[in-house]
Wavefront OBJ file of the C-alpha trace (Angstrom):
o trace
v 0.000 0.000 0.000
v 0.987 3.636 -0.402
v 0.134 6.554 1.865
v -3.559 7.412 1.631
v -4.645 4.164 -0.039
v -7.333 1.956 1.490
v -8.714 -1.556 1.364
v -11.962 -3.217 2.478
v -11.812 -5.629 5.420
v -13.649 -8.906 4.902
v -12.742 -10.459 8.272
v -14.064 -9.333 11.633
v -10.832 -10.365 13.394
v -7.645 -8.742 12.100
v -4.126 -8.125 13.352
v -2.063 -4.988 12.854
v 1.653 -5.655 13.162
v 4.203 -2.867 13.243
v 7.818 -3.967 12.768
v 11.166 -2.197 12.523
v 14.887 -2.900 12.371
v 16.247 -3.421 15.841
v 19.719 -3.654 17.354
v 20.793 -3.685 20.994
v 20.740 -0.121 22.281
v 18.674 1.155 19.348
v 15.410 3.080 19.637
v 12.362 1.194 20.819
v 8.857 1.738 19.447
v 5.526 1.437 21.267
v 2.194 0.845 19.541
v -1.070 2.353 20.773
v -4.633 2.789 19.521
v -7.341 5.418 19.883
v -11.028 4.595 19.467
v -12.735 7.681 18.032
v -16.321 8.801 17.574
v -17.712 10.567 14.509
v -16.283 13.896 15.766
v -12.758 12.462 15.783
v -12.421 12.361 19.585
v -12.252 9.649 22.217
v -15.259 9.321 24.506
v -12.999 9.073 27.572
v -9.422 8.145 28.434
v -10.407 4.459 28.431
v -10.508 4.706 24.622
v -6.703 4.992 24.592
v -5.129 1.514 24.383
v -1.399 1.344 25.078
v 1.149 -0.754 26.954
v -0.076 0.357 30.375
v -3.742 -0.180 29.369
v -3.449 -3.011 26.810
v -7.110 -4.086 26.596
v -10.103 -1.981 25.657
v -13.069 -2.625 27.931
v -15.184 -3.729 24.957
v -12.664 -6.388 23.949
v -12.427 -4.776 20.506
v -8.739 -3.834 20.723
v -5.970 -5.717 22.492
v -2.225 -5.271 22.457
v -0.704 -8.697 21.840
v 2.799 -7.686 22.942
v 6.259 -7.275 21.486
v 8.603 -9.803 19.967
v 12.150 -9.714 18.738
v 13.299 -12.109 16.029
v 16.778 -11.623 14.657
v 17.192 -8.034 13.569
v 13.456 -7.215 13.561
v 11.220 -6.161 16.427
v 7.427 -6.293 16.244
v 4.501 -4.936 18.222
v 1.111 -6.451 17.387
v -2.471 -5.359 17.997
v -5.613 -7.494 17.718
v -8.810 -5.822 16.492
v -12.130 -7.670 16.822
v -14.558 -5.641 14.724
v -17.536 -7.622 16.013
v -16.928 -6.030 19.434
v -16.548 -2.421 18.327
v -19.235 -0.335 19.996
v -21.734 1.437 17.686
v -20.540 4.964 18.454
v -16.924 4.179 17.562
v -16.306 5.235 13.952
v -12.510 4.929 13.706
v -9.669 3.022 15.329
v -6.368 4.820 14.832
v -3.092 2.914 15.127
v -0.357 5.162 16.505
v 3.283 4.599 17.399
v 5.755 6.466 19.554
v 9.538 6.267 19.627
v 11.352 5.739 22.900
v 14.626 7.644 23.139
v 14.751 9.519 19.837
v 12.873 10.420 16.675
v 11.365 8.271 13.949
v 14.010 9.612 11.617
v 16.361 7.167 13.356
v 13.951 4.195 13.160
v 14.704 2.155 10.066
v 12.550 -0.322 8.183
v 9.256 0.728 9.803
v 6.544 -1.497 8.285
v 2.838 -1.841 9.077
v 1.207 -5.140 8.093
v -2.491 -6.000 8.132
v -3.224 -9.697 8.694
v -6.324 -11.879 8.752
v -7.347 -14.247 11.558
v -5.025 -16.976 10.242
v -2.010 -14.669 10.196
v -1.932 -14.196 6.406
v -0.796 -10.727 5.331
v -3.617 -8.807 3.621
v -1.664 -5.609 3.037
v 1.640 -4.034 3.988
v 2.533 -0.368 4.232
v 6.132 0.900 4.587
v 5.870 3.866 6.959
v 8.462 6.283 5.550
v 9.303 10.012 5.298
v 9.740 10.503 9.074
v 12.370 12.926 10.394
v 11.986 14.776 13.706
v 8.677 13.205 14.723
v 8.424 11.201 17.942
v 4.899 9.946 17.238
v 3.241 8.622 14.084
v -0.275 7.905 12.906
v 0.467 4.720 10.996
v -2.989 3.615 9.857
v -6.665 3.540 10.721
v -9.678 1.243 10.531
v -12.911 3.107 9.802
v -16.570 2.576 8.932
v -17.756 3.364 5.427
v -21.228 2.553 4.029
v -21.826 -0.234 6.538
v -18.439 -1.883 5.973
v -15.036 -1.635 7.611
v -12.022 -0.364 5.695
v -8.333 0.161 6.440
v -6.354 3.225 5.334
v -2.583 3.695 5.264
v -1.870 7.065 6.925
v 1.811 7.624 7.803
v 1.377 11.075 9.402
v 4.016 12.273 11.871
v 3.607 14.344 15.034
v 6.619 16.482 15.955
v 4.868 17.286 19.252
v 5.052 13.631 20.187
v 2.469 11.329 21.620
v 1.436 14.094 24.010
v 0.366 16.330 21.124
v -1.264 13.470 19.239
v -3.352 12.352 22.182
v -4.331 15.890 23.125
v -5.621 16.398 19.590
v -7.844 13.348 19.960
v -9.256 14.333 23.361
v -7.075 12.383 25.814
v -6.764 14.161 29.173
v -3.087 14.783 29.969
v -1.648 16.416 33.093
v 0.531 19.203 31.686
v 1.969 20.536 34.944
v 5.765 21.081 34.889
v 6.344 18.153 37.230
v 4.656 15.922 34.707
v 6.940 16.788 31.766
v 6.552 13.734 29.629
v 9.124 11.844 27.610
v 7.781 10.275 24.413
v 5.180 7.522 24.778
v 4.618 6.002 28.193
v 4.211 9.101 30.390
v 0.729 9.972 29.147
v -0.838 7.864 31.857
v 0.243 6.837 35.342
v 3.568 5.038 34.974
v 3.756 1.272 35.110
v 3.775 0.078 38.665
v 7.047 -1.666 39.509
v 6.634 -5.325 38.700
v 7.264 -7.792 41.476
v 9.643 -9.955 39.479
v 11.816 -9.451 36.435
v 13.102 -5.997 37.408
v 16.631 -6.941 36.331
v 15.566 -7.943 32.828
v 16.398 -5.891 29.720
v 13.904 -3.066 29.386
v 12.159 -4.491 26.317
v 11.724 -7.836 28.075
v 10.439 -6.088 31.197
v 7.797 -4.368 29.064
v 6.763 -7.647 27.465
v 6.610 -9.374 30.839
v 4.473 -6.629 32.341
v 2.077 -6.616 29.376
v 1.775 -10.377 29.438
v 1.146 -10.444 33.175
v -1.768 -8.110 32.531
v -3.093 -10.418 29.821
v -2.910 -13.312 32.297
v -4.728 -11.231 34.908
v -7.477 -10.353 32.418
v -7.914 -14.028 31.484
v -8.335 -14.912 35.147
v -10.704 -12.004 35.787
v -12.963 -13.222 32.963
v -13.407 -16.439 34.925
v -13.857 -14.795 38.323
v -10.488 -16.139 39.409
v -8.368 -13.031 39.890
v -7.354 -14.119 43.411
v -5.914 -17.486 42.333
v -2.349 -18.262 43.341
v -0.540 -21.339 42.060
v 2.832 -22.934 41.628
v 3.638 -23.132 37.906
v 5.746 -25.943 36.451
v 6.957 -25.938 32.853
v 7.504 -29.173 30.900
v 9.306 -29.061 27.532
v 9.374 -31.816 24.944
v 13.002 -32.371 23.807
v 12.420 -35.296 21.457
v 14.145 -35.371 18.081
v 11.206 -33.935 16.178
v 11.373 -30.786 18.314
v 14.829 -29.825 17.057
v 13.536 -27.382 14.444
v 11.389 -25.532 16.992
v 14.382 -25.157 19.303
v 16.709 -24.033 16.524
v 14.232 -21.410 15.272
v 13.825 -19.987 18.786
v 10.161 -20.987 19.043
v 10.657 -22.868 22.315
v 12.665 -20.018 23.805
v 9.837 -17.614 23.023
v 7.350 -20.045 24.577
v 9.421 -20.052 27.773
v 9.358 -16.249 27.899
v 5.569 -16.214 27.482
v 5.116 -18.859 30.188
v 7.298 -16.872 32.586
v 4.516 -14.279 32.647
v 2.048 -16.923 33.866
v 4.376 -17.835 36.719
v 5.041 -14.182 37.517
v 1.310 -13.479 37.801
v 0.251 -16.626 39.664
v 3.252 -17.168 41.942
v 5.088 -14.252 43.534
v 8.315 -16.061 44.419
v 9.930 -15.137 41.099
v 10.765 -18.747 40.217
v 9.349 -21.495 38.032
v 10.282 -25.174 38.136
v 11.018 -26.791 34.788
v 11.435 -30.302 33.386
v 12.462 -31.685 30.011
v 11.877 -35.096 28.476
v 12.317 -37.413 25.521
v 13.380 -41.050 26.051
v 14.101 -40.024 29.651
v 13.190 -37.025 31.755
v 15.153 -34.585 33.885
v 14.486 -31.647 36.112
v 16.107 -28.464 34.847
v 17.490 -25.821 37.214
v 14.745 -23.569 38.534
v 14.010 -20.620 36.296
v 14.450 -17.337 38.145
v 12.504 -14.849 36.084
v 15.129 -12.151 36.703
v 17.584 -14.445 34.894
v 15.306 -15.406 31.991
v 17.699 -14.631 29.077
v 20.609 -16.498 30.681
v 18.415 -19.443 31.698
v 16.961 -19.759 28.209
v 20.404 -19.689 26.656
v 21.690 -22.418 28.951
v 18.735 -24.763 29.317
v 16.367 -24.505 26.342
v 17.920 -26.932 23.891
v 17.989 -30.450 22.507
v 20.724 -32.861 21.500
v 24.326 -33.258 22.645
v 25.662 -30.639 25.042
v 28.988 -32.132 26.129
v 32.140 -32.366 24.076
v 34.188 -35.550 24.524
v 32.474 -36.184 27.830
v 33.424 -32.819 29.317
v 30.996 -29.968 29.889
v 31.928 -26.817 27.924
v 33.399 -24.093 30.093
v 30.813 -22.008 31.884
v 27.977 -24.502 31.340
v 27.715 -25.839 34.875
v 24.242 -26.905 35.909
v 23.181 -27.964 32.439
v 21.507 -31.303 31.862
v 23.522 -33.505 29.515
v 20.912 -33.850 26.786
v 22.558 -36.997 25.469
v 21.031 -38.762 28.473
v 17.566 -37.501 27.539
v 17.511 -39.242 24.144
v 15.125 -38.591 21.276
v 11.990 -40.755 21.763
v 8.634 -39.825 23.323
v 8.184 -41.111 26.876
v 5.748 -38.592 28.350
v 4.773 -40.903 31.199
v 8.287 -40.638 32.670
v 8.216 -36.870 33.064
v 4.613 -36.960 34.318
v 5.726 -39.407 37.008
v 8.747 -37.244 37.860
v 6.634 -34.108 38.203
v 4.152 -35.958 40.421
v 6.996 -37.155 42.643
v 8.388 -33.629 42.887
v 5.030 -32.166 43.918
v 4.644 -34.824 46.614
v 8.168 -34.147 47.911
v 7.787 -30.360 47.924
v 4.194 -29.591 49.010
v 2.949 -25.998 48.932
v -0.367 -24.499 50.085
v -1.351 -23.528 46.539
v -2.360 -25.857 43.691
v 0.127 -26.660 40.939
v -0.414 -25.756 37.279
v 1.700 -27.785 34.853
v 2.219 -26.215 31.412
v 3.210 -29.164 29.229
v 4.409 -28.534 25.643
v 4.721 -31.331 23.074
v 4.831 -31.611 19.293
v 3.082 -34.981 19.338
v 4.275 -38.400 18.290
v 2.636 -39.829 21.419
v 2.573 -43.627 21.513
v 2.793 -44.624 25.207
v -0.942 -44.025 25.571
v -1.707 -46.686 28.197
v 1.220 -45.721 30.417
v 0.361 -42.009 30.170
v -3.303 -42.623 30.945
v -2.327 -44.663 34.009
v -0.176 -41.820 35.358
v -2.856 -39.184 34.752
v -5.623 -41.285 36.332
v -3.472 -41.854 39.389
v -2.862 -38.094 39.552
v -6.578 -37.230 39.732
v -6.493 -37.028 43.540
v -3.414 -34.785 43.571
v -3.385 -30.965 43.634
v -2.054 -30.768 40.064
v -3.755 -29.539 36.901
v -2.112 -30.665 33.666
v -2.490 -28.220 30.782
v -1.197 -29.858 27.604
v -0.331 -27.695 24.595
v 0.194 -29.319 21.206
v 2.706 -27.595 18.954
v 1.817 -28.293 15.317
v -0.640 -30.836 13.981
v 0.921 -34.224 14.761
v -0.912 -36.978 16.639
v -1.176 -36.220 20.352
v -2.886 -39.446 21.369
v -4.088 -39.683 24.930
v -2.835 -36.177 25.764
v -5.706 -34.920 23.637
v -8.268 -37.638 24.400
v -7.829 -37.723 28.167
v -9.498 -34.331 28.540
v -12.869 -35.915 27.678
v -12.414 -39.365 29.222
v -14.950 -40.415 31.846
v -14.470 -42.182 35.154
v -12.592 -39.492 37.094
v -13.573 -37.634 40.273
v -12.481 -34.406 38.603
v -11.201 -33.463 35.157
v -7.537 -32.813 35.906
v -6.323 -32.054 32.358
v -6.800 -29.590 29.524
v -5.601 -29.713 25.936
v -5.396 -27.467 22.909
v -3.184 -27.488 19.836
v -1.851 -24.589 17.799
v -0.192 -24.916 14.418
v 2.084 -21.867 14.806
v 2.256 -20.627 18.378
v 4.299 -17.565 17.381
v 1.245 -16.277 15.489
v -1.139 -16.767 18.413
v -1.603 -13.413 20.215
v -0.799 -13.401 23.920
v -4.396 -12.698 24.949
v -5.656 -15.746 23.032
v -2.813 -17.946 24.274
v -3.468 -17.140 27.918
v -7.226 -17.537 27.475
v -6.610 -21.064 26.149
v -4.054 -21.921 28.837
v -6.312 -20.807 31.676
v -9.724 -21.798 30.321
v -10.152 -24.877 32.559
v -7.787 -24.265 35.474
v -10.171 -22.097 37.584
v -13.072 -24.549 37.239
v -10.726 -27.421 38.176
v -9.845 -25.570 41.380
v -13.531 -25.304 42.290
v -14.113 -28.980 41.483
v -11.124 -30.156 43.521
v -12.208 -28.083 46.494
v -15.658 -29.662 46.392
v -14.020 -33.076 46.098
v -11.799 -32.391 49.113
v -8.559 -32.592 47.103
v -7.780 -28.912 47.760
v -8.529 -27.495 51.167
v -7.860 -23.803 50.691
l 1 2 3 4 5 6 7 8 9 10 11 12 13 14 15 16 17 18 19 20 21 22 23 24 25 26 27 28 29 30 31 32 33 34 35 36 37 38 39 40 41 42 43 44 45 46 47 48 49 50 51 52 53 54 55 56 57 58 59 60 61 62 63 64 65 66 67 68 69 70 71 72 73 74 75 76 77 78 79 80 81 82 83 84 85 86 87 88 89 90 91 92 93 94 95 96 97 98 99 100 101 102 103 104 105 106 107 108 109 110 111 112 113 114 115 116 117 118 119 120 121 122 123 124 125 126 127 128 129 130 131 132 133 134 135 136 137 138 139 140 141 142 143 144 145 146 147 148 149 150 151 152 153 154 155 156 157 158 159 160 161 162 163 164 165 166 167 168 169 170 171 172 173 174 175 176 177 178 179 180 181 182 183 184 185 186 187 188 189 190 191 192 193 194 195 196 197 198 199 200 201 202 203 204 205 206 207 208 209 210 211 212 213 214 215 216 217 218 219 220 221 222 223 224 225 226 227 228 229 230 231 232 233 234 235 236 237 238 239 240 241 242 243 244 245 246 247 248 249 250 251 252 253 254 255 256 257 258 259 260 261 262 263 264 265 266 267 268 269 270 271 272 273 274 275 276 277 278 279 280 281 282 283 284 285 286 287 288 289 290 291 292 293 294 295 296 297 298 299 300 301 302 303 304 305 306 307 308 309 310 311 312 313 314 315 316 317 318 319 320 321 322 323 324 325 326 327 328 329 330 331 332 333 334 335 336 337 338 339 340 341 342 343 344 345 346 347 348 349 350 351 352 353 354 355 356 357 358 359 360 361 362 363 364 365 366 367 368 369 370 371 372 373 374 375 376 377 378 379 380 381 382 383 384 385 386 387 388 389 390 391 392 393 394 395 396 397 398 399 400 401 402 403 404 405 406 407 408 409 410 411 412 413 414 415 416 417 418 419 420 421 422 423 424 425 426 427 428 429 430 431 432 433 434 435 436 437 438 439 440 441
């Protein structure tokens, strides 16, 4: 697309993805949205969606969070047109630069995608110089249909000037002199964990914690606390997902679940293939280092000697390449029994399928029904997941202690949708186990 061009939207659910070239120490970019009435103004400050207020109350606009892949960074927004309120005529996608002007941001690109993640249109946002805020594009009503327009208009007065123009209330007292972007609303409250992380990772963690909180609030479970345990498939077929960084990004997204549900700043983790092993505990403040050391498959020792500086790593040669899910399920059960806590345990179990030990797995999960553990299985791809998928609907249990969903490309699943799927059954399981006397709190 070129500046000023437009296209009709045929899907009610679309994604707007802004991406740019990114290097360590370079400028960061934050995406935001304004929901405007026919007079071009917001109805109230709640119609401003940004990283400190990532979900519109209607559910129409949600920030899905940032990602970094190689030399590109992305910030994605989900727009559900079926939830847009009748008096909202336009949804404006804006961006602000953190630490400089858009003249120093290279490769700025806005992409419009359908519900399946296919790109409908792309718009290179160019011609910026001294601006610190940009109107990148807008979705608007026209003759009963929704359309998208490429805008690319800069604001030298920054996000402050942009938002003021659209009716956002901003405190302009001298003490509230605002740097670009985040200062237009009360600053982010210090997060309980992850404060030592790189700033972009801190932002992602904080946004994702909020998505987790919203998912729980939808189910009346905002007060839930739980120990979170991560289980990662390391079988041979997973190699590609590790090499492409998919598993590392999954770990980062799961850290937000642990950070929201458990305030100790740690998450236990296990890996498995032919055999299983407990990984060192993940301290969320050390997420990049932990991922680098422990999220991997295959051989990790050279000639029987651990590479320098790799102490604490599991020798992945001992893990093998086959699928023996029942072994890690048994190991996690044993760990929970040996280290009891007052809260229930949520196990986030990731596998790319190839399940064949169905009877052994079913036996372990049936025996675990009376334990304070909920097993949330996530299928990566479209392989056969066997009993991991079927057990969720099997009869003959006091309570349903498992959940399952599969996603073909988890990188394309927005955070809000991912956390909704992860937490869809956990709150109801807690209620069921309390009634059954399994949980006493």
